[in-house]
Each structure stands twice: as C-alpha cells, then as structure tokens.
C-alpha positions as CSV (number, residue, x, y, z in Angstrom):
1,Q,95.0,37.6,-56.8
2,V,94.2,40.9,-55.3
3,Q,95.5,42.2,-52.1
4,L,93.1,44.8,-50.0
5,V,94.2,46.8,-47.2
6,E,91.7,48.9,-45.3
7,S,92.5,51.7,-43.1
8,G,90.8,54.8,-41.1
9,G,88.4,52.9,-38.6
10,G,88.5,54.0,-34.9
11,L,86.2,55.4,-32.3
12,V,83.9,58.0,-32.6
13,Q,81.0,59.6,-30.9
14,A,77.4,59.1,-32.1
15,G,76.8,61.7,-34.7
16,G,80.4,61.8,-35.8
17,S,82.1,61.1,-39.2
18,L,84.7,58.6,-40.2
19,R,86.2,58.2,-43.6
20,L,87.6,54.5,-44.6
21,S,90.0,53.6,-47.4
22,C,90.9,50.5,-49.1
23,A,93.9,50.1,-51.3
24,A,93.9,47.4,-53.7
25,S,97.3,45.7,-55.3
26,G,98.0,42.7,-57.4
27,S,95.7,41.9,-60.5
28,I,94.1,45.2,-60.2
29,R,93.3,45.5,-63.9
30,S,90.6,42.7,-63.3
31,I,88.7,45.0,-60.8
32,N,85.5,46.2,-61.9
33,G,83.8,47.0,-58.7
34,M,84.8,47.3,-54.9
35,D,82.4,46.8,-52.1
36,W,82.3,47.3,-48.5
37,Y,80.7,44.9,-46.1
38,R,80.4,45.1,-42.2
39,Q,80.2,42.6,-39.6
40,A,78.9,43.5,-36.2
41,P,79.4,41.3,-33.0
42,G,77.3,38.4,-33.1
43,K,75.7,39.0,-36.6
44,Q,76.4,38.0,-40.2
45,R,78.5,39.7,-42.4
46,E,76.3,42.2,-44.3
47,F,76.6,44.5,-47.5
48,V,76.9,48.3,-46.9
49,A,78.0,49.9,-50.3
50,A,79.2,49.1,-53.7
51,I,80.9,51.1,-56.8
52,V,81.0,49.7,-60.2
53,G,81.7,50.3,-63.8
54,N,81.2,54.0,-64.5
55,N,81.1,54.7,-60.7
56,V,77.5,53.3,-60.4
57,R,76.8,53.2,-56.6
58,N,74.8,50.9,-54.6
59,Y,73.7,51.2,-50.8
60,A,72.2,49.4,-48.3
61,D,69.1,50.8,-46.9
62,S,70.4,51.4,-43.4
63,V,73.2,53.6,-44.7
64,K,71.5,55.6,-47.6
65,G,71.8,59.4,-47.1
66,R,74.5,59.1,-44.7
67,F,77.3,56.8,-46.3
68,T,79.3,57.8,-49.7
69,I,81.3,55.2,-51.5
70,S,83.7,56.7,-53.8
71,R,87.3,55.8,-55.5
72,D,90.2,57.4,-57.0
73,N,90.7,57.9,-60.9
74,T,93.1,54.7,-60.9
75,R,90.2,52.5,-59.6
76,T,92.6,51.1,-57.0
77,T,91.6,52.9,-54.0
78,V,87.9,52.9,-52.7
79,Y,86.6,55.1,-49.9
80,L,83.6,55.1,-47.7
81,Q,82.8,58.5,-46.1
82,M,80.5,57.7,-43.2
83,N,78.4,60.6,-41.6
84,S,75.9,60.6,-38.9
85,L,77.4,57.6,-37.3
86,N,75.3,55.5,-34.7
87,A,75.8,52.8,-32.3
88,E,74.2,50.4,-34.8
89,D,77.2,51.0,-37.3
90,T,79.6,49.7,-34.7
91,A,81.4,46.7,-36.8
92,V,84.5,45.6,-38.4
93,Y,84.4,47.1,-41.9
94,Y,85.6,45.0,-44.8
95,C,86.7,46.1,-48.3
96,S,85.8,43.3,-51.3
97,V,86.3,42.6,-54.7
98,L,84.6,40.0,-57.0
99,L,86.6,38.4,-59.5
100,V,86.4,35.6,-61.9
101,S,88.8,33.7,-59.4
102,G,86.7,34.5,-56.3
103,R,85.7,37.2,-53.8
104,Y,88.8,38.4,-52.0
105,W,88.6,40.3,-48.6
106,G,90.7,42.8,-46.5
107,Q,91.6,42.3,-43.2
108,G,89.1,44.7,-41.7
109,T,89.1,47.8,-39.9
110,Q,87.0,48.4,-36.8
111,V,84.6,51.3,-36.3
112,T,83.2,51.8,-32.7
113,V,80.5,54.5,-32.3
114,S,80.1,55.4,-28.7
115,S,76.5,56.8,-27.6
C-alpha cells in the first residue's frame, strides 16, 4: 500500500506558475515511477506527466514545454512545475503510482487559472 498526499494547488492568473508536490509513504520501495493526472469539470481524468526509472520523463502534448516533472533523490516526492498556465489547465491534479497491487491515487489538489 502507498499513501500519496498532494499540495501546492491554488488560484493563479493566466501566464503564471505553480509548483505541485506529492509525497509518498508506505510501501515506497516498490515505487518505480510516479505520475500526474488531472481532471477538469465535466471531463475525464487525463494523463499529464510521468517520471520513471532513471528519471525518464513523459508528457502529454498539451503541457510539453510548459510543465516539468521531477522528483527528489529519495524518489518519494514528485514535483510538477507548471509555467505559462492558461484556463485550460484548470483542474484537480492527482498524483498516482502504479504498483503490482494496483494503481494508487492521492486526494487531489485544485488548480484554478483565471483569465
């Protein structure tokens, strides 16, 4: 079992930046990669970014060049630096890990971008 706690969301003006954090606890030795997803009102949850293995990164096309995923040396905290935010980035952002036992989710953190 893994517990995930996100933080760092908030209200920001278009063009601004936010940095999200996600701290993992529990069976952290089994974590190889960590992901960020988001869900906007009335829409399905969608993939945003992932970091896996030796810090191999993957991004959704909609955030490439604006968002950066990283993690600390212990690999228990993952970050999402979000720059040049726009209204379409408004969503609840979720941290997630995929283990043999299943996919685990944090409680989410709200990001609201005002235009």
